[in-house]
Structures are given as structure tokens and as C-alpha cells.
C-alpha positions, -999 to 999 in steps of 0.1 A, spaced: 51 181 -55 35 211 -37 11 204 -9 -14 229 -21 -16 214 -56 -46 191 -61 -38 154 -68 -62 131 -87 -59 97 -72 -73 79 -102 -50 97 -126 -20 87 -104 -32 51 -104 -35 52 -142 2 62 -144 14 30 -127 26 2 -149 37 -24 -123 17 -43 -97 29 -41 -61 51 -11 -68 37 17 -46 43 54 -57 45 83 -32 20 110 -43 20 131 -12 30 136 25 10 147 55 34 156 83 52 123 88 30 98 68 33 93 31 3 89 8 10 63 -18 -10 47 -46 -5 11 -59 -20 -13 -84 -21 -48 -70 -29 -82 -84 -21 -116 -71 -4 -120 -37 23 -99 -21 41 -117 7 35 -124 44 52 -97 63 48 -73 93 58 -38 103 71 -39 138 67 -2 146 41 12 122 4 8 114 -5 6 77 -38 19 61 -52 4 29 -80 24 12 -96 8 -19 -103 30 -49 -114 2 -73 -115 -36 -72 -114 -59 -42 -86 -66 -17 -83 -95 8 -59 -88 36 -50 -121 53 -40 -115 89 -23 -140 111 -43 -147 143 -70 -121 134 -88 -136 103 -92 -121 69 -105 -87 60 -122 -82 26 -123 -46 12 -141 -31 -17 -142 4 -32 -145 32 -6 -135 9 23 -103 10 43 -86 -10 70 -57 -3 93 -34 -32 99 -19 -27 133 19 -27 138 34 -61 145 6 -81 128 17 -106 101 -4 -99 70 -6 -107 33 -26 -86 8 -42 -106 -20 -62 -94 -50 -77 -119 -75 -83 -91 -100 -65 -58 -104 -72 -35 -74 -62 2 -71 -56 14 -36 -42 42 -15 -17 34 13 -11 57 42 20 49 62 49 66 79 81 75 61 99 47 80 75 19 68 94 -6 47 74 -20 18 74 -56 30 87 -51 65 118 -72 72 107 -97 46 126 -95 13 109 -107 -19 113 -100 -56 83 -76 -52 100 -55 -24 105 -18 -33 128 6 -16 115 40 -5 137 56 -32 118 35 -58 85 45 -43 95 81 -44 104 78 -81 141 83 -75 152 50 -90 
């Protein structure tokens, strides 16, 4: 992946076969740019030291946030979940999104689930 090569987000989303399995498609300094297809519910989790940005390409995403209420996002909208906030992404129908998060951000924070993906898996190394 060369930083000067154009990347088509929709084409990268179309390559994904699994829900809740983000794929790294770029990097800007420290943060990764990832795409993911999601449907259903992930798991309640938090990232103690990192903020996480969700940008919706298609579909709708509900981000449940403990003590902050829910945020509903549609195409072209984004939300930053602050570090330390328990949250749970939910999509009734398939939703394609872009995640921007630091290279240290664990997929489901310290919460393990069958949907948890390692950074190596997200980088396509496994």
C-alpha cells in the first residue's frame, strides 16, 4: 500500500466477506484507516486510551453509549466515541463504514468475543 495511490472506499468495502472484521486500507501518521461491514451487534467494550471514529458510507449504525445515550448515524455522518466510554455498535441491516483509530486500538478493547479481530487479522496478515 503506497500512500500516494488512490483508494476507493466502496471497492474496499465490496471486498469484505465477513461482518465485524475490519480491514486496514491506509495509515495517516499514527492512525489507521479501516473499512468494515457490520450487521447485528458487536459487543459492549471501551478503549481506555484511544478515541474511535465511525464514518458511515452506507446503511445506518446505532452506537449505544453508556451514560451518554445512543447516537444514530446515516450515510455521510460520523461520530467520535471518546476514550474510556463503554459503547456497542449495532446495525439492523448491513452497514458499511470507515473507522479511524490509532494503531494501538484493540478491536473490542479489553473485551474478548468471538467477533474480536487482532490487528494482524485487520492488516490482512492472517
